[in-house]
C-alpha positions, 0 to 999 in steps of 0.5 A, a space after each residue: 147165744 141164739 144157737 145155745 137157746 135153740 139147742 136147749 129147746 130141741 126135744 130130749 129123749 129123757 122119758 123118765 123125767 117126762 113121765 115124772 113131770 106129767 104125773 106132777 102136772 096131772 096131779 095138780 089138775 084134779 085139785 083145780 077142777 074140784 075148786 072150779 066145780 065148787 065155784 061153778 055152783 055160784 058163777 057162770 061158765 064164762 065168769 069161771 073160765 075168765 077168772 081161771 085164765 086170769 089167775 093162772 096167767 099172772 104167775 106164768 107172766 111173773 115166771 117169764 122174768 126168771 127165764 130171760 124176760 117176756 120178750 125172750 120167752 114169748 117170741 115165736 118162730 111159728 105163729 100159725 102153729 100157735 094159732 091153730 093150737 090155741 083154737 083147739 085149746 079154746 074149744 077143749 077148755 069150754 067143752 070141759 068147763 061145760 061138763 064140770 057145770 052139769 056132770 060129776 067129777 068122777 064121770 068126767 074123769 072116767 070118760 077122759 081116760 079115753 085120751 090114751 087111745 086118741 093120744 097114741 093114734 095121733 102120735 103115730 099119725 102126726 109125729 110118726 112115733 113108733 108104738 110097741 105092741 107092749 105099750 098098746 097092750 098096757 094101755 088096753 089093760 089100763 082102760 079095762 081097769 078104768 071100766 072096772 073101777 068106774 063102771 060107766 052106765 047109761 050116762 055115757 050117752 048123755 050129751 055132757 058125756 059126748 061133749 067130754 069125749 069130744 073134748 078128750 079128743 081135742 085135749 089129745 090133739 092139743 098135747 100133740 100140737 104142744 109137743 111139736 111147738 116144744 121143738 122151738 118154743 119156750 114152755 112158758 109161752 106154750 102155757 101162756 098163750 092159751 090163757 091170753 086167748 081165753 081172756 080175750 074171747 071170754 071178756 065180751 060175754 061178761 057184760 051180762 053174766 058177771 056176778 060180784 064175788 066175796 074176797 074168799 072166792 077171789 082167793 079160791 080163784 087165785 089158788 085155782 090159777 096158781 095150781 093150773 099154771 104149775 100144772 100147765 108148765 109141768 105138762 109142757 115140759 114133760 112133752 119136751 122130754 118124752 114121746 106122746 105114746 110114752 106119756 099117754 098111759 100116765 093120764 090114768 094117774 089123776 084117777 087116784 087124786 079124783 078118788 081122794 078128792 071124792 073121799 075128802 071133799 064129797 065124803 064118798 068112799 071107794 068101793 071094791 070095784 074102785 080098788 080093783 080097778 085102781 090096782 089094774 091101772 097102777 099095774 099098767 102104768 108101772 109096766 109102761 115105766 118098766 118098758 120105757 126104761 128097758 127100751 132106753 137101756 137097749 138103745 144106750 147099749 146099741 149106741 155104745 156097741 156101735 161106737 165101739 165098732 167104729 173105734 
């Protein structure tokens, strides 16, 4: 039975499924971040971080009972790998929570789109994944689209922006470590452990910073928890199906949700530069999907030809 479980946990080369899961996961995060930014106008970084972790841990733990139980899901063969990844994730989380408390959602997301550079670089170095010239070019075109749409100015050099850039690097490293863990660990475990560590580390700081909340805000935190839990799980699963270099350009897809949230929540309409930039980003992502499907088709064709020659 254990051999079947181990086989199921091995990485699978299903890039299209991985891309779709990553798109879904990344679509959920801007909604969560919008709620978090709204709540951080009232509550401290520590309290917001703690409650976000608590509320997204609950649905993840419930989900373990549909996946064989907590013991089967949370059992690990590589505790040291988990601890290192958890440390990276904790710093990454607090970097972005601080940024949300002082910066705008659009500025933070704009700078976070440097992630594909870090992701592809780390994938090539740590995972030894081949990165085609076409993918490098598509990522570069996508970054040009982000620059056109958001036109970052002097704010790039503010302290909050530097923290976002550092956090983005750690976020890319976190995804690489998640992919390594996905070879043997359950996706729910990969999503659950960071929340447990965040709760344990943050709890002592709440003694002096805790602020009473109305039931409405408890409900908002519950929504945040549910959304991010689902997003975490989708991203963890996507890294099981596709290479990091394939998924990296998909980070751009959250841009469109940020634009929509700005329009609906903060009544900010996209200008011409935003529309042009968005078009460039869409084009680069569609090209990546085209290249991925073409590469997979060529691999299947080569494998079929090799099998035919052997027979």
